[in-house]
N, C-alpha and C positions, 0 to 999 in steps of 0.2 A: 201926414205924410207920412212918418216909420209905415206907413200900415201897408202903403201903396208899394214902394221901393221893396218890400219884405215880397210881397204880392209880384212881382215885374220884376223881382233874382226867381222867387217861385216857378212863375211859366216863362222862363228860361228855360235855369237848368231840364225845367220837364223838356223842351223842345229835345233841347240839347242832348237828353235822357234818349226821346226820340227817334234819331233820325243819326244817335248812335244804335241802339236798335236795329235799325232800320238799316243799316253795312251793315250790320254783325249778319241781317239775314242775305242778304245782297252777297255778300264771301261763300256764305252756306250755300246758297243751292250756285253760285261760282264754283268752285274749290274742286270737285266733281271731273269738269271738265278741267278745268285748267295743269292737274294737281297733270288730267289724260296727256294731256298734251306735253307737261315736263317733262313724266317716264318716257312716252314714246321721243321726244328730242333726244334726252336725254340715255338712252337707255336704263334708265334708275330699275332696282325692282325684280328686273329683269325681263325687261321688257325688251322686247327686239325689232329690228330696226325691218322699216317699209324700202326695198330695193325697186331700182328701170331693170329691167334689161339690158340698159347703155352704165350702166351704175353696176353691173353685176361682169361686163365684159372689160370695162376697169379694170375689176378686180383680180381676174386672173392673167389680164396683162402682169401689174402688180405681183400676182400669185410663185412667175417663173423665178424670179428673183428671190423668194423666201424657200428658198432650196427643198423644196419638199415635206416639208412642217407641214403632220396631220393632226386633229382632233379625235377623241368615239367620241359618236353625237350619240348617243340613248334617247328612249324615244318614251311615254310616258302617252298614255289617256288616262281622264277617268269623266264618267256621269253625274250628273247629280242625283238627288236623290229624287225629283221626282219627273226625273228622264229614263222615260221608259227603250233606250236603245242601249244595246251592244255595242262598244269600244275600242276600238284595238288598232297598233302599230302590228305593219305588212313584216314586219324585221323591230325588234329592239332597240336593233345596237345596228354601229355603220361608225366605215372609217371613212374619215375627208379630210383633203390635201387642200390649205388654206388657199381661198380662191378663186377653188372653182366648186365651177355647182353641183350642185349633186341633189337628190330627191327623195324621198322620202313617200311612203300610202299608207293610210288610216283607210280600216273598213269600217262603216258604220250601219247597224242591223236596226231597223224599229222594229223594236216586238210586238206594240200595241197591234190590240183595231183597228184604229185612226189613224190617219195622217197625221202630223207629229213637228210643226219648225220647233228647229235650233240652231242659236250660235254656240261658236264653239270657243272660251276665252283662255288665253295662252299664259307664257313666264319661262323663261331661263334662266337655269341653273349650271353654277353659277351666277349667282346677278350684274360681273360685272363681263363675265358676258354678254349680254342681252344685247349693250352699243355693236358688239360684228358681228349679233346674226341679225344677216338678212333673210328674210323673206323674200324673192321677187314674186312666187304664187304662192296663192292658198287659200284651201277652206272653209280657215277662219277670215275671208273679208267681207263675208255675203255671211247671209240667214240658210243653214240650208231647212227643204220637206222632203221624208221621205213616208212612203206610202205606208201604205200597216202590210207587212211582212219586206218590205224595201228596203235590199240590201247593195250599197255601193262602196267605190272604192275611191279616197279622196285624195288627189297630193298635194304635197307641200315644193316651192319648189327656191332651195336654199342658195348660201353659200356663206362659208364667216372671211370675214373681211382681212385680209395681212392687215391690219391696223393694228390688229391685236397682240402681234410679236413687238411689236412696238411699245404696247404698256409693256409697266413695270409691274399693274393689281392683274396682272396674265396670265405671270410668271408661276409657272408650277400645276399650268391647267389640261390637265389633260383630259378626260370627261367631257361634254357641254352636255346637258337631257335638257331636249327638248318639250315639254308639257302643254297636256287640251286639256278641258273641261267641257263635256258641253254640257250644255243648260235647256232649260226651253225657251224658249224666243219668246219678246211682250203680245206682239204679234200676234203668238202662236194660242184658241183657243178648247 
């Protein structure tokens, strides 16, 4: 009788341990997309926001009361070690008025003898500025394929949300850095 009871408890413990392990595995797979969504919603880790034309128009109207506050925006460009591209901003810094649309242009060149598809990851520093740095159009939203020796100009249309002026964490911020790194796309063979 005691042996049957112990066997039942062992089986119950094993099933619980298996359920916990299965749950942990599921959380492991879900953590990357959940973290990405969290960063996009909150701007955590310097993740920029994606804005529509209508939102940009609203920000421009709100900015009229901002009194011409500006930020210096620095543009940074990098490539992964396995990416045979040259990638750089046309202009390293720019001054942007809060709420006003501005455009930055980057140049990418495929230095290899085969077509290469790349995708850009990005972030903003300081991290707290990510919640207010809004991109309307960006080459980073889609994969980019460059033919051998091809050079392209890639624009980014953006604005800094006037709500940044109400955030005490943005106090003292004078420069925002928009940084991109191009990697080979997973679909690239």
